[in-house]
C-alpha positions as a Markdown table, in Angstrom:
| # | Residue | x | y | z |
|---|---|---|---|---|
| 1 | Met | 263.7 | 105.7 | 93.2 |
| 2 | Leu | 262.3 | 102.2 | 94.5 |
| 3 | Ala | 259.4 | 101.9 | 96.5 |
| 4 | Ser | 259.2 | 99.2 | 98.9 |
| 5 | Cys | 258.2 | 95.8 | 97.6 |
| 6 | Thr | 254.5 | 94.4 | 98.3 |
| 7 | His | 253.6 | 90.7 | 97.7 |
| 8 | Asp | 250.4 | 90.2 | 95.4 |
| 9 | Asp | 249.3 | 87.0 | 94.0 |
| 10 | Asp | 247.6 | 89.0 | 91.2 |
| 11 | Ile | 249.5 | 89.0 | 88.0 |
| 12 | Arg | 248.5 | 92.5 | 86.8 |
| 13 | Pro | 250.7 | 95.0 | 87.9 |
| 14 | Arg | 249.8 | 97.8 | 90.2 |
| 15 | Thr | 249.4 | 101.1 | 88.4 |
| 16 | Gln | 249.2 | 104.6 | 89.9 |
| 17 | Ser | 246.0 | 104.9 | 87.5 |
| 18 | Ala | 242.6 | 103.2 | 88.0 |
| 19 | Gln | 240.9 | 105.0 | 85.3 |
| 20 | Pro | 240.0 | 103.1 | 81.8 |
| 21 | Gly | 241.6 | 104.4 | 78.9 |
| 22 | Thr | 244.8 | 105.6 | 80.6 |
| 23 | Ser | 248.4 | 105.0 | 79.9 |
| 24 | Ala | 248.6 | 102.4 | 82.5 |
| 25 | Asp | 245.5 | 100.6 | 81.0 |
| 26 | Lys | 247.6 | 100.3 | 77.5 |
| 27 | Val | 250.5 | 98.7 | 79.4 |
| 28 | Ala | 249.0 | 96.2 | 81.8 |
| 29 | Pro | 248.7 | 93.4 | 79.4 |
| 30 | Asp | 252.6 | 93.6 | 78.5 |
| 31 | Ala | 253.3 | 93.0 | 82.1 |
| 32 | Ala | 253.1 | 89.3 | 82.3 |
| 33 | Ala | 255.4 | 88.8 | 79.3 |
| 34 | Ile | 257.7 | 91.2 | 81.2 |
| 35 | Glu | 257.8 | 89.1 | 84.1 |
| 36 | Arg | 258.6 | 86.1 | 82.2 |
| 37 | Ala | 261.6 | 87.7 | 80.5 |
| 38 | Met | 263.0 | 88.7 | 84.0 |
| 39 | Ala | 262.6 | 85.4 | 85.5 |
| 40 | Ala | 264.3 | 83.6 | 82.7 |
| 41 | Ala | 267.0 | 85.9 | 82.1 |
| 42 | Pro | 270.4 | 86.1 | 84.3 |
| 43 | Gln | 269.6 | 88.5 | 86.9 |
| 44 | Gln | 272.4 | 91.5 | 86.5 |
| 45 | Gln | 271.8 | 94.9 | 86.3 |
| 46 | Thr | 273.5 | 95.5 | 83.2 |
| 47 | Asn | 271.7 | 92.8 | 80.9 |
| 48 | Ser | 269.3 | 93.8 | 78.1 |
| 49 | Val | 266.6 | 91.4 | 78.2 |
| 50 | Pro | 264.3 | 91.0 | 75.3 |
| 51 | Trp | 260.6 | 90.1 | 75.8 |
| 52 | Ala | 257.7 | 89.5 | 73.2 |
| 53 | Ser | 254.0 | 89.0 | 74.5 |
| 54 | Pro | 251.9 | 86.7 | 72.4 |
| 55 | Thr | 248.5 | 88.1 | 73.7 |
| 56 | Thr | 249.3 | 92.0 | 72.4 |
| 57 | Gly | 251.8 | 91.0 | 70.0 |
| 58 | Ser | 254.2 | 93.6 | 71.3 |
| 59 | Ala | 257.9 | 92.8 | 72.1 |
| 60 | Gly | 260.7 | 94.9 | 73.5 |
| 61 | Val | 264.1 | 94.8 | 75.4 |
| 62 | Leu | 264.3 | 95.9 | 79.0 |
| 63 | Ser | 267.5 | 97.2 | 80.9 |
| 64 | Tyr | 267.9 | 97.3 | 84.7 |
| 65 | Thr | 268.2 | 100.8 | 86.0 |
| 66 | Glu | 268.5 | 100.3 | 89.7 |
| 67 | Ser | 268.3 | 97.2 | 92.0 |
| 68 | Arg | 267.6 | 96.8 | 95.3 |
| 69 | Ser | 266.8 | 94.1 | 98.3 |
| 70 | Ala | 263.9 | 94.9 | 100.1 |
| 71 | Asp | 262.8 | 92.5 | 102.9 |
| 72 | Gly | 264.6 | 89.5 | 101.8 |
| 73 | Arg | 263.7 | 90.1 | 97.9 |
| 74 | Thr | 265.1 | 91.9 | 95.2 |
| 75 | Cys | 263.5 | 94.4 | 93.6 |
| 76 | Arg | 264.7 | 96.3 | 90.1 |
| 77 | Ala | 263.3 | 99.5 | 88.4 |
| 78 | Phe | 263.9 | 99.0 | 84.6 |
| 79 | Leu | 263.4 | 100.8 | 81.1 |
| 80 | Ser | 262.1 | 99.1 | 78.2 |
| 81 | Ser | 261.6 | 99.8 | 74.7 |
| 82 | Arg | 258.3 | 98.4 | 73.2 |
| 83 | Gln | 257.2 | 98.0 | 69.8 |
| 84 | Ser | 253.6 | 97.5 | 69.2 |
| 85 | Leu | 250.8 | 97.5 | 66.0 |
| 86 | Asn | 250.7 | 101.2 | 67.3 |
| 87 | Gly | 254.3 | 101.9 | 66.9 |
| 88 | Gly | 257.1 | 102.6 | 69.3 |
| 89 | Asp | 257.1 | 103.8 | 72.9 |
| 90 | Thr | 259.4 | 103.4 | 76.0 |
| 91 | Leu | 258.2 | 101.8 | 79.4 |
| 92 | Asn | 259.5 | 102.4 | 83.1 |
| 93 | Gly | 258.6 | 100.0 | 85.6 |
| 94 | Gln | 259.5 | 98.5 | 88.9 |
| 95 | Ala | 259.3 | 94.4 | 89.3 |
| 96 | Cys | 260.1 | 92.5 | 92.5 |
| 97 | Ala | 261.1 | 88.8 | 92.5 |
| 98 | Asp | 259.1 | 86.7 | 94.7 |
| 99 | Gly | 260.4 | 83.5 | 97.1 |
| 100 | Asp | 259.6 | 81.0 | 94.3 |
| 101 | Gly | 261.8 | 83.0 | 91.5 |
| 102 | Arg | 258.8 | 84.8 | 90.0 |
| 103 | Trp | 258.8 | 88.3 | 89.3 |
| 104 | Arg | 256.1 | 90.7 | 90.0 |
| 105 | Val | 255.5 | 93.8 | 88.1 |
| 106 | Asn | 254.6 | 96.5 | 90.9 |
| 107 | Ser | 254.2 | 99.5 | 88.4 |
| 108 | Leu | 254.6 | 99.9 | 84.7 |
| 109 | Asn | 254.1 | 103.2 | 82.6 |
| 110 | Glu | 254.6 | 104.6 | 79.5 |
| 111 | Gln | 257.1 | 107.4 | 79.5 |
């Protein structure tokens, strides 16, 4: 389920869609809030981790679904609820920890 992790200094997630107005564009602004929540929370697969984005007003709870080590880094697949001004939905994604303890969202999509 997890692809190999890559390092990227850009905090925006790499998504599978590059066309404006797509599902990936709608969730990208929440990626930074999810990264901060992952870095601040205990790193156990069974945790439910709350997050909130002051930029978008969205909030949710993410749960890890799979965890792997790749190239000395931990990567996790996750599902997250998301409540926004437009209603609620579910996100799925993958993030990897950098050597400095920061998490980088590699993919994030609406389910």
